[in-house]
C-alpha positions as CSV (number, residue, x, y, z in Angstrom):
1,M,19.0,-15.3,22.6
2,G,22.1,-13.5,23.4
3,R,21.8,-9.6,23.4
4,V,24.7,-9.3,21.0
5,L,23.2,-12.0,18.8
6,T,20.0,-10.3,19.1
7,L,21.5,-6.9,17.9
8,L,23.3,-8.4,15.2
9,V,19.9,-10.1,13.4
10,A,18.3,-6.3,14.1
11,A,21.2,-4.6,12.2
12,I,21.3,-7.6,9.5
13,C,17.4,-7.3,8.7
14,Y,17.5,-3.5,8.9
15,F,20.2,-3.5,6.1
16,A,18.4,-6.3,4.2
17,F,15.5,-4.0,4.6
18,F,17.5,-0.6,3.5
19,L,18.6,-2.5,0.6
20,S,15.5,-3.8,-0.6
21,F,13.9,0.2,-0.2
22,V,17.0,1.3,-2.3
23,Y,16.4,-1.3,-5.1
24,L,12.5,-0.3,-5.1
25,V,13.6,3.4,-6.3
26,G,15.8,2.1,-8.7
27,F,13.0,-0.8,-9.8
28,L,10.2,1.6,-10.0
29,G,12.3,4.3,-12.0
30,G,13.3,1.8,-14.6
31,C,16.9,1.7,-13.6
32,P,19.0,0.1,-16.2
33,A,22.2,-0.9,-14.4
34,L,19.9,-2.9,-12.2
35,P,19.0,-6.7,-13.2
36,T,15.5,-6.1,-12.8
37,N,13.1,-3.3,-13.2
38,V,9.4,-2.5,-13.5
39,D,9.9,-2.8,-17.7
40,K,13.2,-5.2,-17.3
41,G,12.8,-9.0,-16.5
42,I,11.3,-12.3,-17.6
43,E,9.5,-12.4,-20.9
44,A,6.2,-13.8,-21.2
45,T,2.7,-13.1,-23.1
46,T,0.6,-10.5,-21.8
47,G,-1.7,-12.9,-20.1
48,V,0.8,-14.8,-18.1
49,A,3.2,-12.0,-17.0
50,L,-0.3,-10.2,-16.1
51,A,-1.0,-13.3,-14.0
52,V,2.2,-13.5,-12.3
53,D,2.5,-9.6,-11.3
54,V,-0.8,-9.5,-9.7
55,L,0.0,-12.9,-7.8
56,L,3.7,-11.1,-6.9
57,I,1.5,-7.9,-5.8
58,A,-1.0,-9.9,-3.7
59,L,1.8,-12.0,-1.9
60,F,3.4,-8.6,-1.0
61,G,0.2,-7.2,0.1
62,L,-0.4,-10.2,2.4
63,Q,2.8,-10.7,4.1
64,H,2.8,-6.9,4.7
65,S,-0.7,-6.7,6.2
66,V,-1.1,-10.2,7.9
67,M,2.4,-9.9,9.6
68,A,1.7,-6.5,11.0
69,R,-1.8,-7.6,13.0
70,P,-1.9,-7.7,16.6
71,G,-3.3,-11.3,16.5
72,F,-0.1,-12.6,14.4
73,K,2.1,-10.7,16.6
74,A,0.8,-12.4,19.4
75,A,1.2,-16.1,18.2
76,W,4.5,-14.9,16.3
77,T,6.4,-13.5,19.4
78,K,6.0,-17.2,20.9
79,I,8.2,-18.0,18.3
80,V,10.5,-15.2,17.7
81,P,11.9,-13.0,20.7
82,Q,9.6,-9.8,21.3
83,S,12.8,-7.7,20.8
84,L,13.1,-8.9,17.3
85,E,9.8,-9.2,16.0
86,R,9.8,-5.9,14.1
87,S,12.9,-7.0,12.5
88,V,11.9,-10.1,11.5
89,Y,8.9,-8.6,10.1
90,C,11.2,-6.0,8.2
91,L,13.1,-8.7,6.9
92,A,10.1,-11.0,5.7
93,T,9.4,-8.0,3.8
94,A,12.7,-7.3,2.5
95,I,12.3,-11.1,1.2
96,V,9.4,-10.7,-0.8
97,L,10.2,-7.4,-2.2
98,F,13.5,-9.2,-3.5
99,V,11.1,-11.9,-4.7
100,L,8.9,-9.8,-6.9
101,Y,12.1,-8.0,-8.1
102,A,13.5,-11.4,-9.4
103,F,10.3,-12.9,-10.8
104,W,8.6,-9.7,-12.4
105,H,7.6,-9.8,-15.8
106,P,7.3,-6.7,-17.7
107,I,4.4,-5.6,-20.1
108,P,6.0,-3.2,-22.6
109,Q,3.0,-1.9,-24.2
110,P,3.2,2.0,-23.7
111,V,0.4,3.6,-21.5
112,W,1.6,7.2,-22.0
113,S,4.9,8.9,-22.7
114,V,5.6,12.6,-22.1
115,T,8.0,13.7,-24.2
116,N,8.1,17.5,-23.1
117,E,11.4,17.9,-21.5
118,T,9.9,20.1,-18.9
119,G,6.9,18.0,-18.3
120,R,9.7,14.9,-18.0
121,I,11.7,17.1,-15.4
122,V,8.4,17.5,-13.3
123,L,7.6,14.0,-13.0
124,W,11.1,12.8,-12.4
125,T,11.3,15.5,-9.6
126,L,8.0,14.2,-8.2
127,F,8.9,10.9,-7.9
128,G,12.1,11.8,-6.2
129,L,9.9,13.7,-4.1
130,G,7.7,10.9,-3.1
131,F,10.7,8.8,-1.8
132,L,12.0,11.8,0.0
133,I,8.6,12.0,1.8
134,V,8.6,8.3,2.6
135,F,12.0,8.3,4.2
136,L,11.8,11.9,6.1
137,S,8.4,10.5,7.6
138,T,10.2,7.3,8.8
139,W,12.6,9.8,11.0
140,L,9.7,12.3,12.1
141,I,7.8,9.4,14.1
142,S,10.8,6.5,14.9
143,H,12.7,5.5,12.2
144,F,14.9,3.2,14.6
145,Q,11.8,2.1,16.2
146,L,9.8,1.5,13.2
147,F,12.6,-0.7,11.6
148,G,13.3,-3.0,14.8
149,L,16.7,-1.2,16.0
150,S,15.7,0.6,18.8
151,Q,14.1,-2.8,20.2
152,A,16.8,-4.8,19.6
153,W,18.8,-2.0,21.4
154,S,16.8,-1.8,24.7
155,H,16.9,-5.5,24.9
156,F,20.8,-5.0,24.5
157,R,20.8,-2.8,27.3
158,G,18.6,-4.6,29.7
159,E,16.0,-2.5,29.3
160,T,12.2,-2.4,28.7
161,P,11.6,-0.9,25.5
162,H,9.7,2.6,25.1
163,K,6.2,2.7,24.5
164,H,5.6,4.4,21.0
165,A,4.2,7.8,21.9
166,F,1.1,9.5,19.7
167,K,2.8,12.5,18.1
168,T,1.8,14.4,14.8
169,P,5.1,16.3,13.5
170,L,5.4,18.0,10.1
171,F,4.0,15.7,7.4
172,Y,1.6,14.1,9.6
173,K,-0.6,17.6,10.6
174,L,-1.3,17.3,6.9
175,V,-2.3,13.5,6.5
176,R,-2.2,10.6,8.7
177,H,-0.1,8.5,6.6
178,P,2.8,10.5,4.9
179,I,4.4,7.3,4.2
180,Y,1.7,5.8,2.1
181,L,1.1,9.7,0.3
182,G,4.5,9.3,-0.7
183,F,4.3,6.1,-2.2
184,L,1.8,6.7,-4.3
185,I,3.6,10.1,-5.7
186,A,6.4,7.9,-6.6
187,L,4.3,4.8,-8.1
188,W,2.3,7.3,-10.5
189,A,4.9,9.9,-11.4
190,T,6.7,8.5,-14.1
191,P,7.2,10.0,-17.7
192,D,6.8,7.0,-19.3
193,M,4.2,4.6,-18.1
194,T,4.2,0.9,-19.8
195,L,1.2,-1.4,-18.7
196,G,3.3,-3.5,-16.5
197,H,4.1,-0.3,-14.4
198,L,0.4,0.6,-14.6
199,V,0.1,-2.9,-13.1
200,L,2.2,-2.2,-10.3
201,S,1.0,1.0,-9.5
202,I,-2.4,0.2,-9.5
203,G,-2.0,-3.0,-7.6
204,L,0.0,-1.2,-4.9
205,S,-2.4,1.6,-4.6
206,I,-5.0,-0.6,-3.7
207,Y,-2.9,-2.1,-1.2
208,L,-2.0,0.9,0.4
209,F,-5.8,2.1,0.9
210,I,-6.5,-1.4,2.2
211,G,-3.6,-1.5,4.2
212,A,-4.3,1.8,5.8
213,G,-7.7,1.1,6.8
214,Y,-6.3,-2.2,9.2
215,E,-3.6,0.2,10.0
216,E,-6.4,2.7,11.3
217,R,-8.1,0.2,13.3
218,D,-4.8,-0.8,15.3
219,L,-4.0,2.8,15.8
220,V,-7.4,3.4,17.2
221,G,-6.9,0.1,19.6
222,E,-3.6,1.4,20.9
223,F,-4.3,5.4,21.4
224,G,-7.8,5.1,21.4
225,V,-9.8,8.9,21.9
226,S,-6.6,10.7,20.7
227,Y,-6.2,8.9,17.2
228,I,-9.9,9.0,16.8
229,E,-10.1,13.0,17.3
230,Y,-6.7,12.7,15.1
231,Q,-9.2,11.1,12.6
232,A,-11.3,13.8,12.5
233,S,-9.3,16.5,11.9
234,V,-6.6,15.0,9.3
235,C,-6.9,13.7,6.2
236,M,-5.9,10.0,6.1
237,I,-3.7,9.7,2.7
238,L,-5.1,12.4,0.5
239,P,-4.7,15.9,1.6
240,G,-8.1,17.5,1.2
241,I,-10.0,15.1,-0.5
242,E,-11.0,12.3,2.5
243,R,-10.9,11.9,6.0
244,K,-11.6,8.1,7.1
């Protein structure tokens, strides 16, 4: 594949993922201007909605975890160029997210609703803070490498991609996975929790901890003793609560 085409494909994948991330903010926030959100979509009985939504969450979890494993990458890069492996992973994630958005079945029964104006402001602030933590955390490590653009750029320039360096800036000194922490905050910080939103929050929260466990094993394999020592001194996702 030509270098220019590789760079173009990587850019398309990046913007597809970025769009899916922006939509996620509105989806979780219940933005009424969107075609669908966590409380707006295909209507069905509670049983059907629950079954479909759980399958959609499982689909996301399987794709996001399986494609990130070293064994899958080794097989996948026999088909997809190494320079595009991460970009294609991001594109697949975006596609699965848009499938979730399109086929999500809301379950409107209220679980809680905060009527106090100050309380609502606090929860919406936490919601925004959660996504801000996610976004900033990607830049603290290597935003463009995380989403595949650095690999494609190195290929375009005919260079060997730089190996990801082990570092623990800012949030990473508090928890090993601040991206996951940010998502957890955003999932649960809502003044109006419906049953459908609760299903999504529980499902994705379970996935985050399962996915973090798999990722930890990969990181130990990649960084060895340095990461094991990091595990011993810094909490995984929840500061001050757990280690491994």
